[in-house]
Legacy VTK file of the C-alpha trace (Angstrom):
# vtk DataFile Version 3.0
C-alpha trace
ASCII
DATASET POLYDATA
POINTS 165 float
49.663 115.315 136.548
51.646 112.107 136.236
54.943 111.835 138.059
56.733 111.199 134.764
55.428 114.437 133.270
56.277 116.398 136.441
59.824 115.048 136.219
60.191 116.139 132.569
58.888 119.627 133.356
61.191 120.016 136.371
64.130 118.867 134.225
63.346 121.535 131.610
62.940 124.150 134.386
66.395 123.188 135.675
67.863 123.757 132.206
66.108 127.116 131.802
67.389 128.352 135.182
71.034 127.852 134.152
71.333 131.238 132.453
69.554 134.496 131.726
69.087 133.449 128.111
67.627 130.509 126.211
67.880 129.868 122.487
65.341 127.570 120.833
66.457 125.635 117.777
64.998 123.183 115.288
67.331 120.194 115.124
65.496 118.147 112.448
68.529 117.559 110.188
71.112 117.240 112.966
72.751 113.824 113.346
74.048 112.310 116.576
77.617 113.100 115.486
76.630 116.714 114.740
75.014 117.007 118.166
78.169 115.721 119.851
80.281 118.225 117.898
77.919 121.099 118.727
77.914 120.198 122.423
81.715 120.159 122.376
81.825 123.628 120.783
79.236 124.986 123.233
81.209 123.605 126.200
83.854 126.278 125.523
81.246 128.871 126.574
79.891 126.571 129.319
76.629 126.288 127.353
74.498 123.178 126.931
72.307 121.759 124.149
69.222 119.804 125.277
66.411 118.228 123.284
63.100 118.894 125.045
59.438 118.161 124.570
57.487 121.214 123.435
54.739 120.591 125.997
57.257 120.421 128.856
59.029 123.529 127.589
55.739 125.412 127.338
54.794 124.621 130.964
58.303 125.266 132.361
58.656 128.587 130.514
55.285 129.760 131.762
56.177 128.752 135.349
59.413 130.774 135.127
57.667 133.829 133.692
59.387 133.747 130.301
57.761 135.607 127.408
55.319 133.831 125.117
57.032 131.903 122.310
54.200 129.481 121.513
54.417 130.114 117.760
58.028 128.862 117.780
57.131 125.523 119.315
56.442 123.798 116.023
58.413 120.678 115.191
61.269 119.282 117.244
62.827 121.743 119.666
66.172 121.913 121.404
67.243 124.532 123.943
70.670 126.069 124.324
71.336 127.446 127.813
74.161 128.057 130.260
77.239 130.185 130.499
77.363 133.958 130.746
78.352 134.868 127.182
75.151 134.728 125.135
76.853 136.511 122.218
79.575 133.857 122.151
76.941 131.134 122.101
75.126 132.897 119.249
78.431 132.996 117.317
78.922 129.262 117.817
75.388 128.476 116.635
75.725 130.741 113.585
79.077 129.235 112.608
77.725 125.708 113.084
74.768 126.513 110.814
77.024 128.059 108.155
79.306 125.006 108.149
76.668 122.265 108.354
73.532 123.972 106.977
71.692 122.375 109.886
70.180 123.525 113.176
67.817 126.383 112.464
67.517 128.925 115.286
63.835 129.566 116.010
63.869 132.300 118.656
65.696 133.347 121.792
64.925 134.854 125.151
67.463 137.200 126.748
66.779 138.901 130.052
63.159 137.725 129.785
62.708 139.495 126.417
61.937 137.733 123.147
64.717 137.944 120.546
64.192 136.931 116.914
66.542 134.665 114.964
67.617 137.709 112.893
68.497 139.626 116.060
70.510 136.655 117.334
72.403 136.602 114.011
73.202 140.315 114.472
74.413 139.630 118.016
76.607 136.838 116.647
78.216 139.310 114.223
79.302 141.662 117.019
83.008 141.648 117.898
84.010 139.721 121.040
83.421 141.475 124.370
87.154 142.056 124.911
87.415 143.812 121.522
84.397 146.006 122.313
85.939 146.895 125.673
89.251 147.796 123.998
87.443 149.947 121.406
85.545 151.752 124.156
88.662 152.379 126.239
90.486 153.562 123.110
87.665 155.990 122.430
87.843 157.329 125.997
91.623 157.754 125.994
91.754 159.367 122.536
89.108 161.913 123.562
90.908 162.602 126.838
94.237 163.078 125.026
92.630 165.452 122.508
91.089 167.441 125.376
94.484 167.770 127.091
96.094 168.967 123.824
93.392 171.642 123.429
93.915 172.857 127.002
97.686 172.890 126.523
97.371 174.929 123.306
95.045 177.413 125.023
97.478 177.876 127.930
100.424 178.420 125.536
98.414 180.924 123.513
97.446 182.970 126.603
100.939 183.060 128.105
103.015 185.978 126.870
105.996 185.054 124.766
109.269 184.997 126.677
111.461 188.024 125.856
114.326 187.257 123.524
117.732 187.604 125.097
LINES 1 166
165 0 1 2 3 4 5 6 7 8 9 10 11 12 13 14 15 16 17 18 19 20 21 22 23 24 25 26 27 28 29 30 31 32 33 34 35 36 37 38 39 40 41 42 43 44 45 46 47 48 49 50 51 52 53 54 55 56 57 58 59 60 61 62 63 64 65 66 67 68 69 70 71 72 73 74 75 76 77 78 79 80 81 82 83 84 85 86 87 88 89 90 91 92 93 94 95 96 97 98 99 100 101 102 103 104 105 106 107 108 109 110 111 112 113 114 115 116 117 118 119 120 121 122 123 124 125 126 127 128 129 130 131 132 133 134 135 136 137 138 139 140 141 142 143 144 145 146 147 148 149 150 151 152 153 154 155 156 157 158 159 160 161 162 163 164
């Protein structure tokens, strides 16, 4: 293998190692200005947008043990990686597509499992992590409070009424 090709593959491997997810996108209609804007939006989540060669991506993904996504490697491909909030990144990509009607998401890989574009759109529609956490804690506290009220009512029911004076 030529040194140039080895360098390209190692560069793609470096990108893929930056997070536990990778989102593949078709960037055919995306202009340079659009790319700069998207990169700026992704920076909020510490994510990166990189244009890669399909052949280099294929070899790097195989070397890292990622699932097979050969059928998605048609046409120009860009990868979105980095950061810890994959749902936040999916939201950014979905909003960008809705605003610009550009950048088609092909497929994603999360925790070494293949995720379809439809599944990524569903993930993007989820509330932010902080809101989910608040909903969960609210659910726990409301159930705990209801349980305490039931116990309190049972104790009051079993205690004899105080004699009237």
